[in-house]
N, C-alpha and C positions, 0 to 999 in steps of 0.2 A: 416456607419450608416445601421441601420436596416430598413426591410421594411416589410409590410402587403401585403400578395399574396392572392387575392381572386381567387379561382378556382370554378369549376362547379364540381360535384359529377356525376356518372354514373347514379343516380336516379333521377338527378335534382336539389338537393339541393345545395345551396352555401357555401362554407367555408373559412375559411382563417388560413393563417399560419404566424406567425410573425418570421420572419428570421434575424438573427444576421448579422452583416456587413460581414461575412466569407461566410454568405448564408446558416449556419446550421440552421435548425427550433428548435425555444426554444417554441413556444405556440404554439398548433394545436386550432382552435372550432370546435363547434359541428356542425351538417348540418342545414342552416336555408333555409327556402322556398322560401325566397325573399332574392333577391341583397341588399334591404334597411335594412330589418333586419341584414344581415350579416354588412352592413356598421356601422349601428348601435352598433354592436357587438365588433366592432373595436374599436369606440368611448369608449365604456365601457373599454376596455383592457386600453386604454391612460388615462381613469383616477383612474379606480381601482388599478393599477399597482403601482401606489403612495404610496399605502396605504399596509405596509408591515402584518398588520391584514388580508388582502384580500387573502393573500396567505395561503393554506390549505395544509400543508407538511405530506406526506402521505409515507406508506411502503409498498409494494406489498406482497403477501403470499410467493413469492420467494426472499424476502429480497432486492430487488431493489427500490430505491428511486424515488419519483415523486414529483409533484405539481399541484394542481387545483386552478386557479385565478379565484375567486368568485365573483360577484356582490353584492352590500349592501343588496340585497334581499336573499343572500346564493346561487342563482343560478349559476351553474360553466359556465365560458366563455369562458375558455381554460384549456388546458390540455399539461403537458410538456411529454417530452419523459422519458425514465425510466434511472435511474444514479445508477451506479455502489457505490457510497458512498454518506453521507447527506453533506459532503463539495462540492462535485459536484453540487447535487442539491441546494445549496445556491447560487452557481456561476450561474446557470442558473437562480435563480430568481432575482439576480443582474443583469443579463444580460437582463432580461424582462422589470426590473425598469429602466435600462438606455436607451434602443433602443425603447422602446414603444411611449413614447411621443412625437418624432419627427419622426418617421418612414413614410417614404411616403408610398402611397398605389399603388402598381401593379396590376393593372384589368387585368386578363387572360380572363374574361370571354365577354368583349366588340368585 
């Protein structure tokens, strides 16, 4: 089972990473000024990850593949790591869809 890990950056912002059951990070958030906003971001991932149209599939300038998960307003909620192939990117998207809805929250800032 996956988990959302909330941490605090050195600049004081909160962020979360969605980790798969094996501990690998599959989605990383932006920085949030408050923990409440970060927690709202997690809820947005839970909701939006179930809609395939919310995954924006991209290829970087160096040919690596990645995706952004967007909210209904088009704002990026989280970004993936870089993948060697488009099929690996698709596996990453499937992992987010599978893990996000029931992932526990691990707040490491408390």
